[in-house]
C-alpha positions as CSV (number, residue, x, y, z in Angstrom):
1,M,20.7,134.4,170.6
2,E,17.1,135.3,169.8
3,T,15.8,138.2,167.7
4,L,12.1,138.9,167.9
5,G,9.9,141.2,165.7
6,G,6.3,142.1,166.2
7,V,6.3,141.5,170.0
8,G,2.8,141.7,171.2
9,F,1.7,141.8,167.6
10,R,2.9,145.4,167.5
11,S,5.9,147.1,165.8
12,V,8.2,146.2,168.7
13,R,11.6,144.4,168.3
14,D,13.9,142.8,170.8
15,S,17.2,140.9,170.6
16,Y,19.1,139.3,173.4
17,L,21.7,136.6,174.3
18,L,20.9,133.7,176.6
19,N,23.6,131.8,178.5
20,R,23.3,128.6,180.6
21,L,26.0,126.8,182.4
22,R,25.3,123.5,184.2
23,L,27.8,121.8,186.5
24,H,27.0,118.2,187.2
25,M,28.5,115.7,189.7
26,E,27.6,112.1,190.0
27,V,28.8,109.9,192.9
28,R,28.3,106.1,192.8
29,P,29.8,104.4,195.8
30,V,28.3,101.1,194.8
31,K,26.4,99.9,191.7
32,W,22.9,100.2,193.2
33,L,23.4,103.6,194.8
34,K,24.0,107.0,193.1
35,F,24.0,110.6,194.2
36,D,23.3,113.3,191.5
37,F,24.0,117.0,192.0
38,E,23.7,119.8,189.5
39,A,24.2,123.5,189.9
40,Q,23.0,125.9,187.2
41,D,23.7,129.5,186.3
42,S,21.4,130.9,183.6
43,R,21.4,134.6,182.5
44,V,20.1,136.8,179.8
45,F,21.9,139.8,178.3
46,G,20.6,142.8,176.3
47,Q,16.9,142.2,176.7
48,N,14.6,145.1,176.6
49,T,12.4,143.7,179.4
50,R,13.8,144.6,182.8
51,P,14.1,142.6,184.9
52,A,14.3,139.4,182.9
53,T,11.6,136.9,183.6
54,A,12.3,134.0,186.0
55,S,11.9,131.6,183.0
56,Q,15.1,133.1,181.5
57,K,17.3,134.1,184.3
58,D,18.4,132.2,187.4
59,A,21.8,133.1,188.8
60,M,23.7,130.2,190.4
61,D,21.3,127.8,192.0
62,L,20.7,124.1,192.9
63,R,18.9,122.4,190.1
64,I,19.3,118.7,190.9
65,A,20.0,116.9,194.2
66,T,18.9,113.3,194.0
67,V,19.5,110.0,195.7
68,E,18.9,107.0,193.3
69,V,18.6,103.5,194.7
70,G,18.7,100.7,192.0
71,T,19.6,100.8,188.3
72,V,17.8,100.7,185.0
73,E,18.3,96.9,185.0
74,D,16.5,96.4,188.3
75,P,12.7,95.7,188.6
76,V,12.4,98.5,191.2
77,Q,14.2,101.9,191.2
78,L,13.8,104.8,193.6
79,H,14.6,108.5,193.0
80,V,14.3,110.9,196.0
81,G,15.1,114.7,196.0
82,R,15.2,117.5,193.5
83,Q,14.9,116.0,190.0
84,A,13.6,116.4,186.5
85,L,10.4,114.7,185.4
86,T,10.1,114.1,181.6
87,F,7.7,111.6,180.0
88,G,6.7,110.9,176.4
89,E,7.2,113.9,174.1
90,G,6.8,116.3,177.0
91,R,3.5,117.7,176.0
92,V,2.1,117.6,179.6
93,L,5.1,116.9,181.8
94,A,8.8,117.7,181.0
95,D,12.0,119.4,181.9
96,P,12.0,121.8,178.9
97,N,15.6,121.9,177.4
98,W,14.7,125.0,175.4
99,S,13.9,126.9,178.5
100,N,16.9,128.7,179.8
101,V,16.3,127.5,183.3
102,G,14.5,124.2,182.8
103,R,12.1,122.7,185.4
104,S,12.6,120.4,188.4
105,F,10.5,119.0,191.2
106,D,11.1,118.2,194.8
107,A,9.7,114.7,194.6
108,A,9.9,111.0,195.2
109,R,9.6,108.6,192.2
110,V,9.4,104.8,192.1
111,T,10.0,103.0,188.7
112,L,8.7,99.5,188.4
113,R,9.8,97.3,185.4
114,H,8.6,93.9,184.2
115,G,9.4,92.6,180.7
116,G,8.5,95.3,178.2
117,W,6.3,97.2,180.7
118,K,7.3,100.1,183.0
119,V,5.4,102.4,185.3
120,D,6.6,105.5,187.2
121,L,4.8,106.5,190.3
122,F,5.7,110.0,191.7
123,S,4.7,112.6,194.2
124,G,6.1,116.1,194.8
125,T,6.0,119.8,194.3
126,A,7.2,121.9,191.3
127,V,10.2,124.1,192.1
128,K,9.5,127.8,191.8
129,M,12.1,129.7,189.8
130,S,13.4,132.9,191.3
131,S,15.9,135.1,189.5
132,M,17.0,136.8,192.8
133,D,16.8,134.1,195.5
134,L,17.3,130.4,195.9
135,N,14.7,128.3,194.2
136,E,12.2,126.7,196.6
137,R,9.2,124.5,196.3
138,T,6.0,126.2,195.2
139,P,3.9,126.8,198.4
140,G,0.5,125.2,198.5
141,A,1.1,123.1,195.3
142,H,1.3,119.3,195.0
143,F,1.6,117.1,192.0
144,H,1.2,113.3,191.9
145,G,1.0,110.9,189.0
146,A,1.5,107.5,187.4
147,Y,3.0,107.2,183.9
148,G,3.2,103.8,182.2
149,A,5.0,102.4,179.1
150,L,3.5,99.2,177.6
151,G,5.8,98.0,174.8
152,R,4.3,94.7,173.8
153,L,0.6,95.3,173.4
154,V,0.8,96.4,169.8
155,P,3.6,95.3,167.4
156,K,6.2,98.0,166.7
157,A,4.4,100.5,169.0
158,V,4.4,101.8,172.5
159,L,1.3,102.7,174.5
160,E,1.9,105.1,177.4
161,P,-1.2,105.6,179.7
162,Y,-1.0,108.2,182.5
163,V,-2.9,109.7,185.4
164,L,-1.8,113.1,186.8
165,W,-3.3,114.9,189.8
166,R,-2.6,118.6,190.4
167,L,-3.5,120.2,193.7
168,E,-3.0,123.9,194.4
169,N,-4.3,126.4,197.0
170,A,-3.2,129.9,196.1
171,A,-4.8,133.0,197.6
172,G,-7.7,130.9,199.0
173,V,-8.5,129.5,195.5
174,R,-8.4,125.7,195.5
175,L,-7.5,123.6,192.4
176,D,-8.2,119.9,192.4
177,E,-7.5,118.7,188.8
178,K,-7.1,115.2,187.4
179,T,-5.7,114.5,184.0
180,V,-6.1,111.1,182.4
181,G,-4.5,110.4,179.0
182,F,-2.5,108.2,176.8
183,R,0.2,108.5,174.2
184,W,0.5,105.9,171.3
185,T,3.4,105.9,168.8
186,G,4.5,103.3,166.3
187,T,5.7,102.4,162.9
188,L,4.0,100.7,159.9
189,P,5.3,99.0,156.8
190,W,6.6,100.9,153.8
191,G,8.1,103.7,155.8
192,F,5.0,105.0,157.6
193,D,4.9,106.2,161.2
194,Y,2.2,107.6,163.5
195,G,1.6,109.1,166.9
196,S,-1.2,110.4,169.0
197,E,-1.8,111.7,172.5
198,V,-5.2,112.4,174.0
199,A,-5.9,113.7,177.5
200,G,-9.1,114.6,179.4
201,Q,-9.4,116.6,182.6
202,T,-11.9,116.5,185.4
203,G,-12.1,117.8,189.0
204,S,-12.7,121.3,190.4
205,A,-11.3,124.8,190.2
206,A,-12.7,127.0,193.0
207,A,-16.5,126.6,192.6
208,D,-16.3,125.4,189.0
209,R,-16.2,121.9,187.7
210,V,-13.4,121.0,185.3
211,R,-14.3,119.4,182.0
212,A,-11.5,119.8,179.4
213,W,-9.6,117.8,176.8
214,A,-6.8,118.0,174.3
215,G,-5.5,115.8,171.5
216,H,-2.4,115.5,169.2
217,W,-2.3,113.3,166.1
218,V,0.6,113.0,163.6
219,A,1.3,110.7,160.6
220,G,4.5,110.6,158.7
221,H,6.1,108.8,155.7
222,T,9.9,108.4,155.2
223,L,10.8,108.0,151.6
224,P,13.1,105.1,150.5
225,D,16.3,107.0,150.6
226,A,18.6,105.5,153.3
227,R,21.1,108.3,153.1
228,H,19.0,111.4,153.4
229,K,15.8,110.0,155.1
230,P,13.4,112.5,153.6
231,R,10.2,112.5,155.7
232,L,6.8,114.1,155.1
233,F,4.4,114.6,157.9
234,A,1.0,116.0,158.8
235,E,-0.1,117.0,162.3
236,L,-3.2,118.1,164.1
237,N,-3.4,119.5,167.6
238,R,-6.5,120.6,169.4
239,A,-7.2,121.8,173.0
240,S,-10.6,122.8,174.4
241,G,-11.5,126.3,175.4
242,D,-14.0,127.9,177.7
243,G,-16.5,130.1,175.9
244,N,-18.6,130.8,179.1
245,S,-16.7,131.6,182.3
246,R,-19.9,131.9,184.3
247,D,-21.7,128.6,183.7
248,G,-19.8,126.8,186.5
249,V,-17.7,124.6,184.2
250,R,-14.1,125.3,183.3
251,R,-13.6,123.8,179.8
252,G,-10.2,125.3,179.0
253,F,-7.5,122.6,178.9
254,D,-4.6,123.0,181.4
255,P,-1.3,122.0,179.7
256,L,0.3,121.4,183.1
257,F,4.1,121.4,183.0
258,P,5.0,121.0,179.3
259,S,8.0,121.5,177.0
260,T,6.5,123.9,174.6
261,H,9.3,124.4,172.0
262,D,8.3,123.3,168.5
263,K,5.1,121.6,169.8
264,L,3.0,124.3,168.2
265,G,5.5,125.8,165.7
266,V,9.0,127.3,166.4
267,T,7.8,130.7,167.4
268,D,6.6,129.2,170.7
269,L,3.8,131.8,170.9
270,F,0.9,129.7,172.0
271,T,-0.2,127.4,174.8
272,W,-2.1,124.1,174.3
273,T,-5.3,125.8,175.5
274,N,-8.3,126.8,173.3
275,L,-6.3,126.1,170.2
276,L,-6.8,124.2,166.9
277,H,-3.4,123.8,165.1
278,W,-2.7,122.2,161.7
279,R,0.9,121.6,160.6
280,N,2.5,119.8,157.7
281,G,6.2,119.7,156.8
282,F,9.3,118.1,155.5
283,E,12.4,116.8,157.2
284,Y,15.7,116.0,155.4
285,T,19.1,114.7,156.5
286,V,21.7,116.6,154.5
287,R,24.5,114.6,156.1
288,P,24.5,112.3,159.1
289,T,25.3,115.3,161.3
290,I,23.1,117.9,159.6
291,K,19.3,117.9,159.6
292,V,16.9,120.5,158.2
293,G,13.1,120.9,158.5
294,L,10.4,123.0,156.9
295,A,6.8,123.4,158.1
296,Y,3.6,125.3,157.4
297,N,1.3,126.0,160.3
298,S,-2.2,127.4,160.6
299,F,-3.9,128.3,163.9
300,W,-7.5,128.8,165.0
301,L,-9.3,129.4,168.3
302,A,-11.1,126.2,169.3
303,D,-13.8,128.5,170.8
304,G,-14.2,132.0,169.4
305,R,-15.7,133.3,172.7
306,D,-12.6,132.3,174.6
307,G,-9.2,134.0,174.3
308,L,-5.8,133.3,172.8
309,Y,-3.3,132.0,175.4
310,S,0.4,132.3,175.7
311,G,2.4,131.1,178.7
312,G,-0.9,130.4,180.5
313,K,-2.1,133.9,180.1
314,V,-4.7,135.5,177.8
315,V,-3.1,137.7,175.2
316,A,-6.2,138.6,173.2
317,R,-9.9,138.0,173.6
318,R,-13.3,139.0,172.1
319,A,-15.9,137.5,174.5
320,D,-18.8,137.9,172.1
321,G,-17.0,135.8,169.4
322,T,-17.3,138.5,166.7
323,A,-13.5,138.7,166.0
324,G,-13.5,135.4,164.1
325,T,-11.4,132.3,165.0
326,H,-8.5,132.3,162.5
327,I,-5.3,133.4,164.4
328,G,-2.9,133.2,161.5
329,Q,-0.5,131.3,159.3
330,Q,3.1,130.5,160.0
331,G,6.2,129.2,158.2
332,D,9.1,127.5,160.0
333,L,12.7,126.7,159.0
334,Q,15.0,124.8,161.3
335,A,18.5,123.3,161.1
336,T,20.8,121.4,163.5
337,W,24.4,120.3,163.2
338,T,25.8,117.7,165.5
339,A,29.5,118.8,165.6
340,P,32.4,116.9,167.0
341,L,33.4,116.9,170.7
342,G,29.8,116.9,172.1
343,T,28.9,120.2,170.4
344,Q,25.5,120.9,168.8
345,V,24.7,124.0,166.7
346,S,21.0,124.9,166.0
347,G,19.2,127.7,164.3
348,G,15.8,128.5,162.9
349,Y,13.3,131.1,161.7
350,G,9.6,131.4,162.1
351,R,7.1,134.0,160.9
352,L,3.4,134.3,161.9
353,F,1.2,136.3,159.6
354,A,-1.8,137.7,161.5
355,G,-5.2,136.2,160.7
356,E,-8.6,137.8,161.2
357,F,-8.7,137.3,165.0
358,L,-5.4,139.0,165.6
359,R,-6.2,141.8,163.2
360,Q,-9.4,142.4,165.1
361,T,-8.1,142.2,168.6
362,T,-4.5,143.5,168.4
363,A,-2.4,145.8,166.2
364,G,-2.1,142.9,163.8
365,S,1.6,143.1,163.1
366,A,3.4,139.9,161.9
367,Y,5.5,138.1,164.5
368,N,8.8,136.6,163.6
369,V,11.7,135.0,165.5
370,F,15.2,134.1,164.5
371,F,17.3,132.0,166.8
372,C,20.7,130.4,166.8
373,G,22.6,128.6,169.5
374,I,25.5,126.4,170.4
375,G,25.6,123.8,173.2
376,R,28.6,121.9,174.4
377,R,29.0,119.0,176.8
378,F,32.4,118.8,178.4
């Protein structure tokens, strides 16, 4: 269940219930051969928006249909068919569990392993969600990539380099975009941990050149309390924007196919495009099965002449840059309970107070979301 206030930064409210049922079947006739099938029925009830968006509603459909040759113990493993692709923290490529419908690709993927190293090579097409018809591959769109995991280069750390290539041809507009990046996470003595992900983009979009980048950096410290594991963290996220749409260069970062929930605060309002985001917070394990978290967020436009993006679309803009760059401040509260019998209960609240930019370009109402949910694996 989700309850929203300040939708569109206006005095608009909405409450609705989301339901998702997944039926999974695995057939393994021999150790090295497996068939995976998954049907999904996801629906939304009571929402003001009619009809519900394809990202929330998808009546019974085929979500996974994959042939897998080899096992995780083999040096070579092959996956062919409709499948989920999730790597790293899912900032650029993931099957978003928070989405009511998720995401899958019609693709072929080869996994190569040697010692502590691994690389996934894949090629395919994103599946287009349809709330009324069977899901099909997105016409004119192709996605290829290589994602590595190098576990022995740095002690107590993992380095994940990747190269992603997105090709689309929609309504005669051609996109040829390459993303090169890496993710680096690890632990340090005395309870410290760190993580970073940096990506750059090049290529072309119609007649424009693509020159964009994004970065994520986080540092944390877990206090010496083995029972409650209190952790403090500070995080910075930045993604380039395009302040001049007529100079022949597209500088706004394309977040590709991410899992957006809680990457930029729990309200899930913004996209990793033209954004500067600061976050610090506290995590605490009340009991082994109960965890809570608090966070403070502050958001700015990376380029005041570009707009504010949500779900890949511009929701507010002042092209001359006179509306300022501070989007707002937000507080987050979350809790999860891992209950018996494969059950997890989660809930949270987030409230964004409008900054100068939103007060100048919208009605300026505060946005808030309350959510609670229960998941069960049978």
